[in-house]
N, C-alpha and C positions, 0 to 999 in steps of 0.2 A: 504494500500500500504506500501511499504518500500522505503522511499526516502532519508534516512540519517541513517548511522549506525556507530558503534564503533568497532575497532579491535586493541587490544593492546597486546595480548598474543604472544610471539615470535613464528614465524612459525616453526622453527626447533624443538621447544618443542612440538608443536602439531604433527609434523611428527613422533616424537619418541613416544609420548604418545598414539596416536590413530592408528598408522600404524607400530610401531616398525621399523621405517625407519630413517636412518641417513642422513640428508641433508648435501651435501658437502659445500654449501655456501648459503647465502641469508637469510635476515630477513627484513621485512618491518619495518619502523619506526612506533611507536605507533601512531595511528590516532583516534581522538575522535570526528571527524566531517567529515566523509567520504561522499562526495556528488556525484551525478550522473555525468557521463561524465569523470570520472577520472579512473586511473588504480587501480584495487583492486586484492587481492589475491583470487585465485580459485584453486580447487583441482579436478582433473579428474583421470581416470584410463587408464593405457597403455594397449595395447593388451596382454601383458604378465602378467597383473594383478597387477603391481606395481602402487603406486600413483604417479601422476605427479603434481608438484606445479608450477602454472603459475601466471603471472600478466596479467589481461585481462581488456579491456575497459568495464565499466559499462554502457551498452546501447546496446541492441540486434538488429542486422540487418542481416538477412540471406545473405549468400554470393551471392545468385542469385538476391537479391533485388537491385534496383537502389540506388546510393549514396544519393539521395534526399529522400529516403523512411524513414519512422519513425524509431527511435531507442529506443523503449520502455525499461524502466529499470525493469519493472515487467511483469510477465505473470500469468494470473489467472488460478488456478488449475482446475476450473470448465470447462474451454473451451480450455485448452492447447492441449488436445488430438485431437481435431477436427480443430484447427486453422491451416490454411495453413502456416502461418508465423512461428509457433512454433512446429508443430507436429513432424517434422523430428528430430529436436533436442531433443524433449522430449523422443522419442523412442530410439535414438542412441547416443546422445551427452549431457549426464547429468553430472553435476558437483555439488560441494558444495562450498559455500562461507563462510569461517570461520569468526566469529564475536564474540563479547562479549555482544552485546545488540544493540538496535535500538531506534530511536526517532519517536514519533508521536505527532501530534498537536491536541489539543482539542479546539473547538470553544466555547468561553465563551459567557455569556448573553450580554456582552457589545460589541460583535462582534470581539474582539481580540482573538488570538489563544495562548494557553498556551502549551509549549513543555513539553513532558514527556519522561523520559528515561525508557525503558522496557528491562528487562533481566530475567534470571532464578535465583531464590534465592538459588538453590542448586549448583551453579557453585563453584568449589573450585579453588585454585591457580593452574595455568597451564592448566586449562580446557577452553573449548570454546563452543560456539553454532555453528551449521552448518545450514546455509540457503540452502534449496534445490534450485538448479539452472540449467540452460541450457546454452550451449555455441555454438558458431559457428565461423569458421575461418573468418577473415576479408577479406581474399584474398590477403593480403600483408604480405608475409613471414609467420612466425609462430604466428603472432598476433591473438588474440581471442577477441570476444565480448560476454558478458554474460547478462543474466537477472535473477532476483530473482523471484522464484515462490511464489505467495501469495494465501491465503485462507481466508475465513471468520474468523473474530477475535473471540476468545473464550469469554465466558460471562464475564470473569474477567476483560478484557480490552476493551470490546466492547463500553463502555461509552466514551472511549478516541477516538477510531477510529474503523471503521467496518471491516478493513482488517489487516492482519498480515503476516509476512513471514512464509512459511512452514518450520518447523524445523525438520531436520533429526536426528533420534535417533543415538547415537554413535555406537550402536550395529548393525545398519542397513547401515552403510556407504558403505561397500563393495557391498551390494545388490543394493543400489541406483546407485552407479557408474558403475556397471557392465552392459555394453551394451547388453549382452545376456539376461538380465532380461527384460521382456516386461513391458511397462507402466501399463498395466492392473494388472499384478502380484504384482506390487509395490504399487499401489495406496491404501492408507489406512493402509499400513503396516509399514511405515517408520517414522511416527511422533515421535518426542521426548517426547511430553507432551500433556496432554489434556487441559492444561492451569492452573492447580492447583498450579504449582510451579512458575508461572510467578510472578515477582515483578515489581513494577513501582513507580515512584515518579516524581513530577514536578521539572523542572530544569530551569536555567536561560534562558532568551530569547537571550542570547549571541549566542546560538547554531543556531539561525536563520541565522546568517551570515556564508556563506560557504567559506570565504576567507581561503586560505591555512595557513595563520598566526593564524587563530582562531582555535586552535587545542590542547588546554590544557586539562589536566585531570579534571580540575575544572568544565568543561562543564557537567559532569555527577553527580556533587555534588547535593544533595537534597537542595531545597530552604529552 
């Protein structure tokens, strides 16, 4: 799964680097401990083909669902195409969630859990990862809800956790976001990496606390 992640690259830099798009305003504060149920940056495509940068609630609930219905933060790629909860969004309402890395917890022999920070070793300054996502309107104004699509973890990190976010290759961003592209056409063609470039290291258990005040860059420092 993906239940906590990091995003610190300025959003306007991402817009310029990957879309050659100049944002008028707006940058999120660097966040090193993003938790579910909060607003996160998401990117989708307008009917005219331009990128649209939104802030969406991390927790997916279709607009037709009751307010007491679940709001999952992840959607499994193996079943997303046939899930009544997700299939419409997967076919027509895809997005990406920019990030720099994510956390997973490995259960130790003593029963405790050790957090790890996972990223790509080939990221350069100003670059980002893009989690494949889906979005849905909340039914309240222009507000959105999103979920991150996950897949089985690569061999390199499987010993930490058996799931990971699906990473969209920068060269496939337009394809993934284009609602005219069918899910069948995209599946298996958009991944950023086979896992060879993933890097990981253990970090402090301070990341276990999801308080907004617990947000320093030291959270991703290796132990």
